[in-house]
N, CA, C and O atoms as CSV, one atom per row, in Angstrom:
chain,resi,resn,atom,element,x,y,z
A,1,UNK,N,N,93.022,104.310,110.853
A,1,UNK,CA,C,94.416,104.172,111.213
A,1,UNK,C,C,94.690,102.792,111.810
A,1,UNK,O,O,95.749,102.208,111.583
A,2,UNK,N,N,93.740,102.287,112.563
A,2,UNK,CA,C,93.959,100.995,113.208
A,2,UNK,C,C,93.915,99.847,112.202
A,2,UNK,O,O,94.305,98.726,112.528
A,3,UNK,N,N,93.445,100.114,110.983
A,3,UNK,CA,C,93.401,99.070,109.961
A,3,UNK,C,C,94.604,99.101,109.031
A,3,UNK,O,O,94.701,98.264,108.133
A,4,UNK,N,N,95.532,100.049,109.223
A,4,UNK,CA,C,96.725,100.118,108.379
A,4,UNK,C,C,97.514,98.816,108.480
A,4,UNK,O,O,97.678,98.259,109.565
A,5,UNK,N,N,97.992,98.346,107.348
A,5,UNK,CA,C,98.777,97.111,107.278
A,5,UNK,C,C,100.140,97.408,106.662
A,5,UNK,O,O,100.276,98.291,105.815
A,6,UNK,N,N,101.132,96.667,107.097
A,6,UNK,CA,C,102.475,96.791,106.547
A,6,UNK,C,C,102.593,96.003,105.252
A,6,UNK,O,O,101.620,95.415,104.780
A,7,UNK,N,N,103.800,95.996,104.677
A,7,UNK,CA,C,104.023,95.309,103.416
A,7,UNK,C,C,103.796,93.805,103.516
A,7,UNK,O,O,103.517,93.147,102.514
A,8,UNK,N,N,103.917,93.260,104.733
A,8,UNK,CA,C,103.714,91.826,104.929
A,8,UNK,C,C,102.259,91.474,105.254
A,8,UNK,O,O,101.937,90.313,105.505
A,9,UNK,N,N,101.387,92.482,105.247
A,9,UNK,CA,C,99.977,92.242,105.522
A,9,UNK,C,C,99.602,92.276,106.997
A,9,UNK,O,O,98.422,92.204,107.339
A,10,UNK,N,N,100.593,92.386,107.870
A,10,UNK,CA,C,100.314,92.441,109.301
A,10,UNK,C,C,99.934,93.861,109.721
A,10,UNK,O,O,100.377,94.840,109.121
A,11,UNK,N,N,99.112,93.951,110.755
A,11,UNK,CA,C,98.690,95.247,111.282
A,11,UNK,C,C,99.898,96.034,111.789
A,11,UNK,O,O,100.816,95.468,112.383
A,12,UNK,N,N,99.885,97.338,111.547
A,12,UNK,CA,C,100.949,98.199,112.057
A,12,UNK,C,C,100.743,98.523,113.531
A,12,UNK,O,O,101.646,99.056,114.177
A,13,UNK,N,N,99.578,98.211,114.068
A,13,UNK,CA,C,99.319,98.433,115.490
A,13,UNK,C,C,99.186,99.891,115.880
A,13,UNK,O,O,99.519,100.272,117.003
A,14,UNK,N,N,98.704,100.705,114.962
A,14,UNK,CA,C,98.564,102.131,115.233
A,14,UNK,C,C,97.226,102.378,115.922
A,14,UNK,O,O,96.168,102.042,115.392
A,15,UNK,N,N,97.293,102.969,117.108
A,15,UNK,CA,C,96.086,103.308,117.860
A,15,UNK,C,C,96.101,104.818,118.090
A,15,UNK,O,O,96.965,105.323,118.807
A,16,UNK,N,N,95.155,105.544,117.492
A,16,UNK,CA,C,95.130,106.993,117.684
A,16,UNK,C,C,94.785,107.359,119.120
A,16,UNK,O,O,93.961,106.703,119.757
A,17,UNK,N,N,95.428,108.420,119.627
A,17,UNK,CA,C,95.182,108.834,121.008
A,17,UNK,C,C,95.033,110.350,121.165
A,17,UNK,O,O,94.943,110.845,122.288
A,18,UNK,N,N,95.005,111.093,120.049
A,18,UNK,CA,C,94.901,112.542,120.121
A,18,UNK,C,C,94.040,113.049,118.965
A,18,UNK,O,O,94.328,112.773,117.801
A,19,UNK,N,N,92.980,113.793,119.295
A,19,UNK,CA,C,92.134,114.444,118.300
A,19,UNK,C,C,92.447,115.931,118.337
A,19,UNK,O,O,92.362,116.564,119.390
A,20,UNK,N,N,92.815,116.493,117.174
A,20,UNK,CA,C,93.207,117.891,117.079
A,20,UNK,C,C,92.162,118.624,116.238
A,20,UNK,O,O,91.888,118.233,115.103
A,21,UNK,N,N,91.583,119.681,116.795
A,21,UNK,CA,C,90.557,120.457,116.110
A,21,UNK,C,C,90.796,121.938,116.335
A,21,UNK,O,O,91.608,122.331,117.172
A,22,UNK,N,N,90.075,122.756,115.574
A,22,UNK,CA,C,90.071,124.190,115.783
A,22,UNK,C,C,88.921,124.585,116.692
A,22,UNK,O,O,88.128,123.732,117.090
A,23,UNK,N,N,88.819,125.866,117.026
A,23,UNK,CA,C,87.772,126.329,117.932
A,23,UNK,C,C,86.355,126.017,117.458
A,23,UNK,O,O,85.482,125.752,118.283
A,24,UNK,N,N,86.108,126.043,116.150
A,24,UNK,CA,C,84.757,125.792,115.638
A,24,UNK,C,C,84.272,124.384,115.995
A,24,UNK,O,O,83.087,124.202,116.276
A,25,UNK,N,N,85.152,123.396,115.989
A,25,UNK,CA,C,84.767,122.009,116.240
A,25,UNK,C,C,84.986,121.571,117.682
A,25,UNK,O,O,84.800,120.397,118.002
A,26,UNK,N,N,85.377,122.496,118.560
A,26,UNK,CA,C,85.711,122.133,119.937
A,26,UNK,C,C,84.544,121.467,120.661
A,26,UNK,O,O,84.728,120.410,121.266
A,27,UNK,N,N,83.368,122.048,120.616
A,27,UNK,CA,C,82.222,121.494,121.357
A,27,UNK,C,C,81.849,120.110,120.834
A,27,UNK,O,O,81.570,119.202,121.617
A,28,UNK,N,N,81.844,119.952,119.522
A,28,UNK,CA,C,81.501,118.652,118.928
A,28,UNK,C,C,82.549,117.593,119.285
A,28,UNK,O,O,82.197,116.465,119.631
A,29,UNK,N,N,83.814,117.948,119.204
A,29,UNK,CA,C,84.892,117.012,119.537
A,29,UNK,C,C,84.838,116.642,121.014
A,29,UNK,O,O,85.025,115.479,121.372
A,30,UNK,N,N,84.582,117.629,121.873
A,30,UNK,CA,C,84.478,117.359,123.306
A,30,UNK,C,C,83.344,116.384,123.570
A,30,UNK,O,O,83.487,115.456,124.367
A,31,UNK,N,N,82.226,116.592,122.905
A,31,UNK,CA,C,81.076,115.706,123.072
A,31,UNK,C,C,81.406,114.281,122.634
A,31,UNK,O,O,81.016,113.318,123.294
A,32,UNK,N,N,82.117,114.151,121.533
A,32,UNK,CA,C,82.484,112.821,121.027
A,32,UNK,C,C,83.405,112.095,121.997
A,32,UNK,O,O,83.226,110.904,122.253
A,33,UNK,N,N,84.387,112.806,122.536
A,33,UNK,CA,C,85.408,112.157,123.360
A,33,UNK,C,C,85.096,112.096,124.848
A,33,UNK,O,O,85.627,111.232,125.546
A,34,UNK,N,N,84.256,112.983,125.350
A,34,UNK,CA,C,84.074,113.080,126.799
A,34,UNK,C,C,82.680,112.718,127.311
A,34,UNK,O,O,82.538,112.332,128.471
A,35,UNK,N,N,81.649,112.835,126.470
A,35,UNK,CA,C,80.298,112.518,126.943
A,35,UNK,C,C,80.126,111.012,127.103
A,35,UNK,O,O,80.520,110.233,126.235
A,36,UNK,N,N,79.537,110.616,128.219
A,36,UNK,CA,C,79.315,109.196,128.500
A,36,UNK,C,C,78.202,108.628,127.630
A,36,UNK,O,O,78.227,107.451,127.273
A,37,UNK,N,N,77.221,109.469,127.288
A,37,UNK,CA,C,76.072,109.022,126.502
A,37,UNK,C,C,75.976,109.816,125.207
A,37,UNK,O,O,76.373,110.979,125.143
A,38,UNK,N,N,75.438,109.161,124.170
A,38,UNK,CA,C,75.139,109.822,122.909
A,38,UNK,C,C,73.632,110.000,122.826
A,38,UNK,O,O,72.878,109.046,123.017
A,39,UNK,N,N,73.195,111.213,122.542
A,39,UNK,CA,C,71.772,111.470,122.380
A,39,UNK,C,C,71.407,111.344,120.908
A,39,UNK,O,O,72.183,111.732,120.035
A,40,UNK,N,N,70.233,110.806,120.637
A,40,UNK,CA,C,69.775,110.683,119.264
A,40,UNK,C,C,68.259,110.725,119.240
A,40,UNK,O,O,67.595,110.404,120.226
A,41,UNK,N,N,67.722,111.131,118.087
A,41,UNK,CA,C,66.270,111.221,117.932
A,41,UNK,C,C,65.683,109.819,117.822
A,41,UNK,O,O,66.261,108.938,117.185
A,42,UNK,N,N,64.512,109.622,118.459
A,42,UNK,CA,C,63.817,108.336,118.429
A,42,UNK,C,C,62.388,108.591,117.991
A,42,UNK,O,O,61.739,109.522,118.468
A,43,UNK,N,N,61.907,107.773,117.094
A,43,UNK,CA,C,60.517,107.878,116.651
A,43,UNK,C,C,59.930,106.476,116.588
A,43,UNK,O,O,60.346,105.658,115.768
A,44,UNK,N,N,58.971,106.204,117.451
A,44,UNK,CA,C,58.308,104.904,117.478
A,44,UNK,C,C,56.808,105.105,117.575
A,44,UNK,O,O,56.339,105.900,118.389
A,45,UNK,N,N,56.058,104.396,116.758
A,45,UNK,CA,C,54.596,104.430,116.784
A,45,UNK,C,C,54.059,105.853,116.756
A,45,UNK,O,O,53.102,106.167,117.464
A,46,UNK,N,N,54.657,106.709,115.953
A,46,UNK,CA,C,54.183,108.076,115.817
A,46,UNK,C,C,54.595,109.005,116.934
A,46,UNK,O,O,54.231,110.181,116.921
A,47,UNK,N,N,55.350,108.507,117.905
A,47,UNK,CA,C,55.801,109.337,119.018
A,47,UNK,C,C,57.286,109.619,118.829
A,47,UNK,O,O,58.086,108.699,118.657
A,48,UNK,N,N,57.645,110.892,118.863
A,48,UNK,CA,C,59.050,111.289,118.708
A,48,UNK,C,C,59.624,111.695,120.055
A,48,UNK,O,O,58.909,112.190,120.927
A,49,UNK,N,N,60.905,111.482,120.211
A,49,UNK,CA,C,61.570,111.859,121.447
A,49,UNK,C,C,63.072,111.777,121.290
A,49,UNK,O,O,63.600,111.746,120.178
A,50,UNK,N,N,63.744,111.743,122.414
A,50,UNK,CA,C,65.197,111.666,122.429
A,50,UNK,C,C,65.594,110.441,123.233
A,50,UNK,O,O,65.084,110.200,124.328
A,51,UNK,N,N,66.526,109.663,122.662
A,51,UNK,CA,C,67.042,108.494,123.359
A,51,UNK,C,C,68.526,108.647,123.598
A,51,UNK,O,O,69.157,109.559,123.064
A,52,UNK,N,N,69.082,107.764,124.394
A,52,UNK,CA,C,70.508,107.828,124.691
A,52,UNK,C,C,71.092,106.422,124.695
A,52,UNK,O,O,70.462,105.473,125.160
A,53,UNK,N,N,72.299,106.309,124.173
A,53,UNK,CA,C,73.039,105.053,124.197
A,53,UNK,C,C,74.451,105.351,124.698
A,53,UNK,O,O,74.883,106.504,124.715
A,54,UNK,N,N,75.160,104.306,125.104
A,54,UNK,CA,C,76.546,104.490,125.534
A,54,UNK,C,C,77.380,105.010,124.374
A,54,UNK,O,O,77.211,104.574,123.235
A,55,UNK,N,N,78.276,105.937,124.663
A,55,UNK,CA,C,79.160,106.514,123.662
A,55,UNK,C,C,80.413,105.651,123.548
A,55,UNK,O,O,81.213,105.620,124.483
A,56,UNK,N,N,80.608,104.946,122.428
A,56,UNK,CA,C,81.783,104.071,122.299
A,56,UNK,C,C,83.109,104.838,122.212
A,56,UNK,O,O,84.168,104.245,122.414
A,57,UNK,N,N,83.072,106.142,121.914
A,57,UNK,CA,C,84.298,106.928,121.771
A,57,UNK,C,C,84.683,107.651,123.049
A,57,UNK,O,O,85.717,108.319,123.087
A,58,UNK,N,N,83.878,107.536,124.093
A,58,UNK,CA,C,84.158,108.190,125.369
A,58,UNK,C,C,85.527,107.741,125.899
A,58,UNK,O,O,85.755,106.553,126.129
A,59,UNK,N,N,86.432,108.709,126.090
A,59,UNK,CA,C,87.753,108.422,126.647
A,59,UNK,C,C,88.721,107.753,125.697
A,59,UNK,O,O,89.784,107.306,126.128
A,60,UNK,N,N,88.391,107.669,124.411
A,60,UNK,CA,C,89.266,106.964,123.474
A,60,UNK,C,C,90.481,107.780,123.050
A,60,UNK,O,O,91.447,107.216,122.535
A,61,UNK,N,N,90.454,109.104,123.257
A,61,UNK,CA,C,91.582,109.954,122.865
A,61,UNK,C,C,91.529,111.242,123.677
A,61,UNK,O,O,90.510,111.574,124.283
A,62,UNK,N,N,92.638,111.950,123.675
A,62,UNK,CA,C,92.695,113.274,124.285
A,62,UNK,C,C,92.300,114.303,123.233
A,62,UNK,O,O,92.340,114.021,122.036
A,63,UNK,N,N,91.925,115.478,123.676
A,63,UNK,CA,C,91.511,116.550,122.780
A,63,UNK,C,C,92.512,117.695,122.842
A,63,UNK,O,O,92.905,118.123,123.928
A,64,UNK,N,N,92.925,118.193,121.678
A,64,UNK,CA,C,93.802,119.353,121.581
A,64,UNK,C,C,93.127,120.361,120.654
A,64,UNK,O,O,92.874,120.061,119.487
A,65,UNK,N,N,92.833,121.559,121.171
A,65,UNK,CA,C,92.206,122.610,120.381
A,65,UNK,C,C,93.281,123.636,120.023
A,65,UNK,O,O,93.917,124.224,120.898
A,66,UNK,N,N,93.468,123.837,118.720
A,66,UNK,CA,C,94.472,124.800,118.242
A,66,UNK,C,C,93.777,125.980,117.582
A,66,UNK,O,O,93.062,125.791,116.598
A,67,UNK,N,N,93.964,127.192,118.093
A,67,UNK,CA,C,93.324,128.364,117.492
A,67,UNK,C,C,93.792,128.626,116.060
A,67,UNK,O,O,93.121,129.338,115.312
A,68,UNK,N,N,94.929,128.063,115.674
A,68,UNK,CA,C,95.443,128.265,114.313
A,68,UNK,C,C,94.613,127.532,113.262
A,68,UNK,O,O,94.712,127.851,112.077
A,69,UNK,N,N,93.805,126.566,113.665
A,69,UNK,CA,C,92.949,125.848,112.708
A,69,UNK,C,C,91.663,126.654,112.588
A,69,UNK,O,O,90.690,126.398,113.297
A,70,UNK,N,N,91.666,127.633,111.683
A,70,UNK,CA,C,90.532,128.544,111.551
A,70,UNK,C,C,90.394,128.977,110.097
A,70,UNK,O,O,91.137,128.519,109.229
A,71,UNK,N,N,89.442,129.858,109.844
A,71,UNK,CA,C,89.241,130.368,108.494
A,71,UNK,C,C,88.838,129.253,107.547
A,71,UNK,O,O,87.920,128.489,107.842
A,72,UNK,N,N,89.513,129.154,106.420
A,72,UNK,CA,C,89.173,128.134,105.432
A,72,UNK,C,C,89.493,126.717,105.926
A,72,UNK,O,O,89.069,125.742,105.306
A,73,UNK,N,N,90.227,126.592,107.023
A,73,UNK,CA,C,90.590,125.289,107.575
A,73,UNK,C,C,89.751,124.902,108.793
A,73,UNK,O,O,90.010,123.865,109.405
A,74,UNK,N,N,88.755,125.708,109.157
A,74,UNK,CA,C,88.028,125.507,110.413
A,74,UNK,C,C,87.279,124.183,110.503
A,74,UNK,O,O,86.966,123.734,111.605
A,75,UNK,N,N,86.986,123.552,109.376
A,75,UNK,CA,C,86.281,122.268,109.399
A,75,UNK,C,C,87.213,121.063,109.386
A,75,UNK,O,O,86.750,119.923,109.368
A,76,UNK,N,N,88.507,121.303,109.395
A,76,UNK,CA,C,89.475,120.201,109.409
A,76,UNK,C,C,89.679,119.670,110.819
A,76,UNK,O,O,89.562,120.409,111.796
A,77,UNK,N,N,89.982,118.395,110.911
A,77,UNK,CA,C,90.371,117.773,112.168
A,77,UNK,C,C,91.472,116.780,111.867
A,77,UNK,O,O,91.609,116.308,110.739
A,78,UNK,N,N,92.258,116.467,112.888
A,78,UNK,CA,C,93.383,115.550,112.722
A,78,UNK,C,C,93.341,114.524,113.848
A,78,UNK,O,O,93.067,114.860,115.000
A,79,UNK,N,N,93.613,113.287,113.505
A,79,UNK,CA,C,93.686,112.207,114.480
A,79,UNK,C,C,95.113,111.689,114.450
A,79,UNK,O,O,95.634,111.355,113.385
A,80,UNK,N,N,95.754,111.620,115.626
A,80,UNK,CA,C,97.171,111.265,115.676
A,80,UNK,C,C,97.443,110.186,116.712
A,80,UNK,O,O,96.743,110.063,117.717
A,81,UNK,N,N,98.478,109.412,116.434
A,81,UNK,CA,C,98.978,108.422,117.383
A,81,UNK,C,C,100.291,108.974,117.942
A,81,UNK,O,O,101.297,109.035,117.236
A,82,UNK,N,N,100.271,109.374,119.215
A,82,UNK,CA,C,101.430,110.037,119.805
A,82,UNK,C,C,102.045,109.281,120.976
A,82,UNK,O,O,103.028,109.739,121.558
A,83,UNK,N,N,101.477,108.127,121.330
A,83,UNK,CA,C,101.913,107.428,122.537
A,83,UNK,C,C,103.226,106.662,122.356
A,83,UNK,O,O,103.913,106.383,123.339
A,84,UNK,N,N,103.579,106.323,121.135
A,84,UNK,CA,C,104.781,105.533,120.905
A,84,UNK,C,C,106.053,106.362,120.937
A,84,UNK,O,O,106.022,107.573,121.154
A,85,UNK,N,N,107.166,105.686,120.716
A,85,UNK,CA,C,108.471,106.354,120.679
A,85,UNK,C,C,108.564,107.253,119.454
A,85,UNK,O,O,109.098,108.359,119.527
A,86,UNK,N,N,108.043,106.775,118.328
A,86,UNK,CA,C,108.048,107.571,117.105
A,86,UNK,C,C,106.858,108.516,117.115
A,86,UNK,O,O,105.751,108.119,117.480
A,87,UNK,N,N,107.072,109.743,116.726
A,87,UNK,CA,C,106.025,110.764,116.703
A,87,UNK,C,C,105.704,111.135,115.259
A,87,UNK,O,O,106.578,111.063,114.395
A,88,UNK,N,N,104.444,111.537,114.983
A,88,UNK,CA,C,104.081,111.875,113.610
A,88,UNK,C,C,104.718,113.170,113.111
A,88,UNK,O,O,104.958,113.318,111.913
A,89,UNK,N,N,104.990,114.095,114.006
A,89,UNK,CA,C,105.567,115.391,113.635
A,89,UNK,C,C,106.849,115.596,114.439
A,89,UNK,O,O,106.896,115.329,115.640
A,90,UNK,N,N,107.871,116.068,113.763
A,90,UNK,CA,C,109.129,116.369,114.438
A,90,UNK,C,C,109.352,117.874,114.379
A,90,UNK,O,O,109.193,118.490,113.325
A,91,UNK,N,N,109.717,118.460,115.504
A,91,UNK,CA,C,110.039,119.878,115.577
A,91,UNK,C,C,111.525,119.988,115.883
A,91,UNK,O,O,112.013,119.462,116.883
A,92,UNK,N,N,112.225,120.677,115.006
A,92,UNK,CA,C,113.664,120.866,115.175
A,92,UNK,C,C,113.916,122.322,115.538
A,92,UNK,O,O,113.678,123.222,114.732
A,93,UNK,N,N,114.395,122.547,116.743
A,93,UNK,CA,C,114.653,123.905,117.221
A,93,UNK,C,C,116.139,124.195,117.007
A,93,UNK,O,O,116.992,123.643,117.701
A,94,UNK,N,N,116.441,125.066,116.042
A,94,UNK,CA,C,117.837,125.389,115.756
A,94,UNK,C,C,118.379,126.479,116.674
A,94,UNK,O,O,119.556,126.484,117.034
A,95,UNK,N,N,117.492,127.403,117.043
A,95,UNK,CA,C,117.893,128.486,117.937
A,95,UNK,C,C,116.739,128.732,118.900
A,95,UNK,O,O,115.628,129.047,118.473
A,96,UNK,N,N,116.994,128.591,120.184
A,96,UNK,CA,C,115.965,128.802,121.197
A,96,UNK,C,C,115.495,130.259,121.164
A,96,UNK,O,O,116.292,131.160,120.902
A,97,UNK,N,N,114.207,130.496,121.426
A,97,UNK,CA,C,113.711,131.875,121.432
A,97,UNK,C,C,114.435,132.726,122.478
A,97,UNK,O,O,114.662,132.287,123.606
A,98,UNK,N,N,114.789,133.946,122.084
A,98,UNK,CA,C,115.432,134.907,122.973
A,98,UNK,C,C,114.545,136.138,123.001
A,98,UNK,O,O,114.247,136.714,121.955
A,99,UNK,N,N,114.116,136.548,124.200
A,99,UNK,CA,C,113.262,137.718,124.343
A,99,UNK,C,C,114.119,138.981,124.388
A,99,UNK,O,O,115.090,139.068,125.140
A,100,UNK,N,N,113.739,139.946,123.572
A,100,UNK,CA,C,114.400,141.247,123.576
A,100,UNK,C,C,113.367,142.273,124.024
A,100,UNK,O,O,112.267,142.340,123.477
A,101,UNK,N,N,113.729,143.065,125.016
A,101,UNK,CA,C,112.815,144.074,125.551
A,101,UNK,C,C,113.420,145.462,125.382
A,101,UNK,O,O,114.548,145.713,125.806
A,102,UNK,N,N,112.669,146.348,124.767
A,102,UNK,CA,C,113.061,147.751,124.670
A,102,UNK,C,C,112.074,148.533,125.533
A,102,UNK,O,O,111.148,149.171,125.032
A,103,UNK,N,N,112.299,148.463,126.843
A,103,UNK,CA,C,111.341,149.054,127.778
A,103,UNK,C,C,111.994,149.933,128.847
A,103,UNK,O,O,111.350,150.305,129.828
A,104,UNK,N,N,113.283,150.266,128.652
A,104,UNK,CA,C,113.964,151.145,129.612
A,104,UNK,C,C,113.719,152.606,129.232
A,104,UNK,O,O,113.519,152.920,128.059
A,105,UNK,N,N,113.734,153.466,130.194
A,105,UNK,CA,C,113.518,154.895,129.941
A,105,UNK,C,C,114.555,155.461,128.978
A,105,UNK,O,O,114.284,156.445,128.290
A,106,UNK,N,N,115.739,154.853,128.919
A,106,UNK,CA,C,116.793,155.349,128.042
A,106,UNK,C,C,116.647,154.852,126.594
A,106,UNK,O,O,117.350,155.341,125.710
A,107,UNK,N,N,115.756,153.897,126.340
A,107,UNK,CA,C,115.539,153.424,124.963
A,107,UNK,C,C,114.799,154.503,124.179
A,107,UNK,O,O,113.880,155.136,124.698
A,108,UNK,N,N,115.207,154.711,122.917
A,108,UNK,CA,C,114.645,155.791,122.098
A,108,UNK,C,C,113.131,155.674,121.934
A,108,UNK,O,O,112.425,156.679,122.002
A,109,UNK,N,N,112.633,154.472,121.720
A,109,UNK,CA,C,111.193,154.293,121.507
A,109,UNK,C,C,110.382,154.681,122.747
A,109,UNK,O,O,109.266,155.185,122.620
A,110,UNK,N,N,110.925,154.453,123.933
A,110,UNK,CA,C,110.230,154.822,125.171
A,110,UNK,C,C,110.304,156.328,125.373
A,110,UNK,O,O,109.304,156.972,125.691
A,111,UNK,N,N,111.488,156.878,125.187
A,111,UNK,CA,C,111.691,158.311,125.402
A,111,UNK,C,C,110.887,159.141,124.399
A,111,UNK,O,O,110.187,160.075,124.789
A,112,UNK,N,N,110.985,158.806,123.119
A,112,UNK,CA,C,110.395,159.644,122.075
A,112,UNK,C,C,108.906,159.373,121.843
A,112,UNK,O,O,108.140,160.304,121.594
A,113,UNK,N,N,108.489,158.100,121.925
A,113,UNK,CA,C,107.115,157.773,121.533
A,113,UNK,C,C,106.297,157.088,122.631
A,113,UNK,O,O,105.134,156.747,122.414
A,114,UNK,N,N,106.896,156.888,123.803
A,114,UNK,CA,C,106.224,156.187,124.909
A,114,UNK,C,C,105.756,154.781,124.458
A,114,UNK,O,O,104.674,154.323,124.825
A,115,UNK,N,N,106.606,154.117,123.652
A,115,UNK,CA,C,106.323,152.759,123.168
A,115,UNK,C,C,107.223,151.760,123.893
A,115,UNK,O,O,108.423,151.984,124.051
A,116,UNK,N,N,106.637,150.688,124.317
A,116,UNK,CA,C,107.395,149.596,124.933
A,116,UNK,C,C,107.361,148.436,123.951
A,116,UNK,O,O,106.292,147.912,123.640
A,117,UNK,N,N,108.522,148.038,123.466
A,117,UNK,CA,C,108.605,147.011,122.433
A,117,UNK,C,C,109.196,145.720,122.993
A,117,UNK,O,O,110.164,145.735,123.753
A,118,UNK,N,N,108.584,144.603,122.595
A,118,UNK,CA,C,109.069,143.274,122.977
A,118,UNK,C,C,109.070,142.403,121.729
A,118,UNK,O,O,108.164,142.495,120.900
A,119,UNK,N,N,110.064,141.579,121.600
A,119,UNK,CA,C,110.153,140.693,120.451
A,119,UNK,C,C,110.985,139.473,120.764
A,119,UNK,O,O,111.686,139.421,121.774
A,120,UNK,N,N,110.901,138.494,119.885
A,120,UNK,CA,C,111.704,137.279,120.038
A,120,UNK,C,C,112.422,136.972,118.734
A,120,UNK,O,O,112.008,137.392,117.654
A,121,UNK,N,N,113.477,136.250,118.867
A,121,UNK,CA,C,114.240,135.779,117.711
A,121,UNK,C,C,114.473,134.289,117.915
A,121,UNK,O,O,115.038,133.875,118.927
A,122,UNK,N,N,114.035,133.483,116.947
A,122,UNK,CA,C,114.194,132.025,117.043
A,122,UNK,C,C,114.271,131.448,115.641
A,122,UNK,O,O,113.873,132.091,114.670
A,123,UNK,N,N,114.786,130.231,115.544
A,123,UNK,CA,C,114.834,129.512,114.268
A,123,UNK,C,C,114.451,128.077,114.521
A,123,UNK,O,O,114.831,127.492,115.536
A,124,UNK,N,N,113.693,127.504,113.590
A,124,UNK,CA,C,113.322,126.103,113.725
A,124,UNK,C,C,112.528,125.627,112.531
A,124,UNK,O,O,112.277,126.378,111.589
A,125,UNK,N,N,112.138,124.374,112.585
A,125,UNK,CA,C,111.401,123.740,111.496
A,125,UNK,C,C,110.540,122.636,112.075
A,125,UNK,O,O,110.904,122.010,113.071
A,126,UNK,N,N,109.400,122.400,111.453
A,126,UNK,CA,C,108.535,121.276,111.828
A,126,UNK,C,C,108.148,120.542,110.545
A,126,UNK,O,O,107.922,121.166,109.508
A,127,UNK,N,N,108.072,119.214,110.623
A,127,UNK,CA,C,107.738,118.435,109.435
A,127,UNK,C,C,107.139,117.097,109.830
A,127,UNK,O,O,107.346,116.606,110.940
A,128,UNK,N,N,106.386,116.513,108.890
A,128,UNK,CA,C,105.819,115.180,109.104
A,128,UNK,C,C,106.927,114.153,108.973
A,128,UNK,O,O,107.568,114.054,107.927
A,129,UNK,N,N,107.150,113.401,110.013
A,129,UNK,CA,C,108.194,112.390,109.990
A,129,UNK,C,C,107.612,111.034,109.612
A,129,UNK,O,O,108.187,110.308,108.801
A,130,UNK,N,N,106.481,110.701,110.199
A,130,UNK,CA,C,105.821,109.427,109.953
A,130,UNK,C,C,104.359,109.706,109.644
A,130,UNK,O,O,103.521,109.669,110.545
A,131,UNK,N,N,104.037,109.987,108.380
A,131,UNK,CA,C,102.689,110.427,108.027
A,131,UNK,C,C,101.596,109.398,108.325
A,131,UNK,O,O,100.427,109.769,108.430
A,132,UNK,N,N,101.942,108.130,108.461
A,132,UNK,CA,C,100.920,107.134,108.785
A,132,UNK,C,C,100.484,107.223,110.244
A,132,UNK,O,O,99.553,106.520,110.637
A,133,UNK,N,N,101.126,108.064,111.065
A,133,UNK,CA,C,100.748,108.238,112.464
A,133,UNK,C,C,99.789,109.411,112.676
A,133,UNK,O,O,99.408,109.700,113.810
A,134,UNK,N,N,99.396,110.087,111.591
A,134,UNK,CA,C,98.437,111.199,111.686
A,134,UNK,C,C,97.585,111.210,110.421
A,134,UNK,O,O,98.089,111.012,109.315
A,135,UNK,N,N,96.289,111.444,110.601
A,135,UNK,CA,C,95.434,111.548,109.413
A,135,UNK,C,C,94.557,112.783,109.534
A,135,UNK,O,O,94.282,113.269,110.631
A,136,UNK,N,N,94.129,113.272,108.391
A,136,UNK,CA,C,93.339,114.492,108.320
A,136,UNK,C,C,91.933,114.141,107.854
A,136,UNK,O,O,91.743,113.280,106.995
A,137,UNK,N,N,90.963,114.816,108.433
A,137,UNK,CA,C,89.576,114.635,107.999
A,137,UNK,C,C,88.866,115.964,108.025
A,137,UNK,O,O,89.426,116.978,108.443
A,138,UNK,N,N,87.638,115.951,107.578
A,138,UNK,CA,C,86.831,117.169,107.591
A,138,UNK,C,C,86.343,117.521,106.213
A,138,UNK,O,O,86.626,116.823,105.239
A,139,UNK,N,N,85.609,118.605,106.136
A,139,UNK,CA,C,84.961,119.019,104.901
A,139,UNK,C,C,85.959,119.340,103.788
A,139,UNK,O,O,85.660,119.123,102.614
A,140,UNK,N,N,87.132,119.850,104.136
A,140,UNK,CA,C,88.120,120.233,103.135
A,140,UNK,C,C,89.155,119.154,102.863
A,140,UNK,O,O,90.090,119.364,102.091
A,141,UNK,N,N,88.988,117.995,103.499
A,141,UNK,CA,C,90.002,116.934,103.382
A,141,UNK,C,C,89.997,116.292,102.018
A,141,UNK,O,O,90.788,115.385,101.760
């Protein structure tokens, strides 16, 4: 993302600041972004062991784990630039959620079946506004 260039050849100045993963990749993503050191196997003169070097990605982005990234999508990850005025995804809320509760003793479902029902009604849409501000990676990418 940081190498993206505009039509004039100049850098777009995009710096990713958010890594989005599902639960399966949470531990690996946390290790990439939060561990101060990277561990790796070392083998010298027939002796094997573990070495450590500074992690260049430590603190480079925030981590967001979404439980919705699962199943056939569990190996996907997304890197986004969210710090600027323009955002990669726009959410348009047409109708704010309204909670409806059917939990009074006089409600038929409570009286007849001892059921307490709760629901919401809302309308909205989400879409990619600036696709160059988010990229997808992973096994299914």
